[in-house]
N, C-alpha and C positions, 0 to 999 in steps of 0.2 A: 354715754356708754359706752353706744357705737362706735364712737370715732376714736376712744379711751382703747377698744377691743383691736382695731384696725393699729392703733401706733404698738401696741405691745407686739403684733404679729411684725410691724415694720421691724421692730426692735430684734426681734429671733432671724430677720432674715439680714440685715445687717450685720450683727455677731458672725453667723456664719460668713458673709462675705468678707469682712474685716480679716477674720482667721484665717481664710486663706489666701487674701493678698497680702497677708503679712507673711506667711510663709514662700509666697512665690518670691517675694521681695529680700527677704533674707536668702532664700537658694542664689538667686541672682548675685549677692553679695557675696556671699561664701566661692561660689563659681570665681567671680573676679578676681577677688582676692588669692585666691589659690594658684590661679594663673598668670596672675600678674608679679606679687610680690617674691613669688619662690621660681622667678625664672621666665616665664612667656614671657611673650614680647610682643606688642603689638604695633604693627607696622606709622597704621595712621593716624594713631593718637599718642602725644606726647606723656610721660610717665607722671606728671600732675594733672595734668588732666583725666586719666584712669583710676588715680588717688582720689580724686576730687569724684568720680562716678560713685567710687568705691562705697565713700562716705557718705554718700546722701543717699542712697538705696539703704544706708543699714540705718540711717536716722528715719527715714521714711516710714521703714518696715516696725521700727519702734512706735513712730506714732499710729500705725496701726494698728500694732497691737494696744495699745494704749486704747483707741477707740473700743476695740475688742473688749477688753477687759470691764469696759464702764459699760455697754450696751448689755453684757451678761448680766452684771448684777441690778442693771436697771430691769430688764426684762421680770426677772422677779418669778420664774416658773419653776427653775430649780432651785436649791438653797445654796447659792456660791453671793460671797461676799469680798467689799475688798479688801479685806484682808486674806483672802485663802489669795487673791492675785499675785502677794507678797511672801506670805508663808506656806511653802510649799507642805504637803499632805494632811493638812487639819478640815478639809471640806467634806462633809458628810455627803456630796455629791463626786462618787470615779474618783478617792479620795488619790488614789496612785497615779492616773491619770493626769488629773487636774492638777495637782502635785506637779508633774514634771513641768505643763505649763508656766507653775511660779517659778519653775528652776531657770526655767529657758528665759522670763521677765526679767528677774534678779541677773543673771548673767549680762542680760543687755542694758540694764538700768547700770551695772558694773561699767561697762566698756565705756558710757555716757560719760559717768562721772566723772571717771580718771581720763577722758581726751579733754576736759573740761579744765582739770588739775595738769595736764601733760607737763607742762614748765616747771610746776612746783615739784611733782614724784620725780620726776628724771624720765628719759627716753626706753631707759631698761626695764623700772617699771611696769609703763604703760604698753609698752611691744606682751607683757607679761599676762598681762589682764584683756590684752585684744585678744590675744588665742584663744580666749575662752568664746569668743563671736563663733570660732568654729566647732565647740562644743555645743552649742544652746542652738546651733540648726537642729541636729540627730535629737535633741531631745524634743525641740519643737515636733519634728517632723510626728515622731512617738506621741504625742499629746495630740495633735489633732487629729489622729489616725484612732487615738486609744476614747477620746473623748467626740463627743456631739450624736449626732443622730445621722449622719451621714457616709457615717465606715463603708457602707456596703454598695454605697451607690458608684457607678460607672465613671463620672466624673470627679472625685474622692480621687479614687484610686488610681485614675489617669495624673491627677497633680501629687499623687504623693510618688507613686511609679518613677513618673518623669523627672521631679526633683531627685530623688536618689539614684539613678542613672546620670544626669548631668554632673552631679556632685565626682560619682565614682570614676566619669572620666575625664573631669578637669583634675582628678586627684593621680591617676594613670598619665594624665598628658605630663603634667607638673614631675613627674618621675621617671620617664622616657627622656624628656629634655633638663632636667638640674644634672647637679654636677656631683649629687649623693652616690656613695660605694656603694656597690653593686649587690651590696648583702641587703642594704638599708632599701635601695629600691623595690627589692625581691619581695621584701616582708611589707613593702606599702603597697606593692600590686598584689600579693594575697590577702589583703588585710581589706582592700577595694573591693575584692570580689567576696569574702568571707561574709564580709561583716552587711552587705546587702540584701545577699541570700539571708541572712540570718533575720534580719527586718522583714522579709517576704516571707521564711514562712511562717513569724510570729502574728503575720496580718493576716493571712489564708487560716490561721489557727486560731486565731483570738477575733479581731473585728469583723472580719467575714463572715463567722459562722451567727447562729443565729443563737440567739439568747447572749449575746454578747453584753447587752445592757444591763441586765443583773451580775451577771460574775464580772462585770467592770466596776460594781459599787454604786447602781444606781439606788437611791432609797425605794426601798418597798409602796412606798406613797406615792410616787411616779410612777408607777408601772402596775396597767391594770390586771385585776384576776387574769386567773389564764382562762383562755376561752375554752368552751365546748367545739371537743374533735369531732369532727364526720368521718367515721372509716369507710363511708361507703364512696368516698372522693377518692381517685387516684394520684390528680392531679392538682397542687392549689392552685386555684385563678380568684382574681378580684373578685369581690362582690358584686360591682357593679352597682346600677341602681337597683332600690328596695325600699319596701315600708314596712315596717313592725311596730308591734306593739312591745311599750319596753316598758318595765317596775324596777325596784330600787329603793335608796335611802339618801337620806341627804343629811348632811350635818355642817354646824358652822364652829370654826375654830379662831376663836381672837385672839389676836397676833400683838406682841409686843411695842408695835409703833403706833397701833390705835387702828390697825387695819382688819379687817375681817376676813377670813377663807371661809367659802363655801364650797364643799364639795360634794359631787352628786356619785353617787356609786350605782350602775344601771345594768341592766342585762335586756337585750332582745328575745320576744319570747317566740320571733318566728323567721324566717330565712330571712339572711346568714346566720341569727343567731350571735351569741358573742358577749364581747363585755363592753362596755362604754363609762370611761370617767371622764366628768369635768369638775375643773377648780377655776375657781373664780376669786380672783383676790379684788380686794378694794377697799374704800372709804365706806362705812354704815351711813347708809342715805335715806331717809322715810319708812324703814323696814325693810327695805333691800340694801341693794351694792355699789358704790357708783364705780366702777370697774375701770381699774389702772394696770391688772395682769391676766393672763388665762390660760387654761393648757387644756386640751383635749386628746384622751388618749382612746383610742378602739381595734378590740381587738377582735375579729369574724373568725366565727368559725370554720371558715371555709379557707383561711390560709396562714402558713406561716407567720405571716409580716403584721405588724403593728403600725396602726397610723397614729401619725401624728399630729398635733397642728395647735391650731387657738380659735377662741370665738370671735367671729366677725361681728353678730350682732345679737343684742338683748335687748326685748321690748316685753317685761313684765312675764309670763311665762313661755313666750317665744324665745327659742334659742338658735342660732344660727351657726355655724362652726366649717370653715377647711381643713380638712387632714389631708395627710397624705403618707406613703409608707416610703421606705427607701429605694424602691424600684422605681419611683416618681409617680405611681398611679394615685388620682387625687379622687376626694367625695367631697361632695357639700351637705354638710348634715343640718337638718331642717327641723328640730323636737318642739315638740306640745305639751306642755307638764301640767301635772296637777299634784301641790303640795299639802299633804297633811299636816302641818303642825304639831299637830299632839302626838302622832306616832313617828314624825319622821318620817314616814312613806313618800314616794314618787311613784305617779302613773303616769302613762301617757303612751304617744307614738313618735318614732323617728323617721323621717322620708331620707331618703339619702338619693342624689342624682350627680352623674360624671361632669366636671365642668367642662365648657367648652374652651378651644385655646384663647379668645379674646374676652372671656369673661371672669371677673373679677367679683 
């Protein structure tokens, strides 16, 4: 079961990593497409070589998107299914922002299909569909910032803003070197400035603000109950190492596929206080669960941050989990639990330590 928990954690990191790499590859493809097919020239590379790199970047981006989709579904923590990757706006998890990812994926699939049928459909039709790549990029960018657990981290902000700036520079460069009429070039430059500023404004007012997960449409079952706030604190701080008594409830929810979800809703009685939720999903085995996926959400009362992560160890009534907040502050939680099967009550203790750099 410990190995299964580790696999779930690896899927979570793989989902995040492949999504970011896909965005970077798609950004590179768009920049190369704008600067080469619309007027700019590279002295050292012949046109056919540039076209080959552009095509391969797009195909590689699609491959990473496919892995991103598969690992997201396999992770099982959020209610996301394969159909949500191709049919937009139907998922119960952040439907708008996840739906934009499905739109971008569908546009990329259309490019692949029409490229394979290029001879049959004709060059004009293929070029018309190929323009969809430029539409897929901003849609994918908004999806990456509006979905997931990293919108408030500095590294994802750097990726998103950097991609936006690169594409804006590419468009302005193309307009400056291209043969388009002056009015068209002026309108393009204005759009290249206004659209990024509008996206940055949305990003600051949306994903960067506290409570975005709830406003974005994350199901209430995945968000821990509001933590108790201490009015004596002036500056919220990460809780650091602590030990606290805990109490709460446990519930079991059979799934249609034969698996079982066990939910632990707990509250800390001692500092830093707050709420702790653990989701265990797996195959019923000997009165317990053979773990296949997990999720942990911890909201300490001493900070506005939400710590999220996965179970890394499960042995009877002992549970170990790694969690981190959006700023990258990590905690390793070790829980000792005692459950009353008659009342579904849970009591016990939780100890937290701050992992060192080499600790896994």
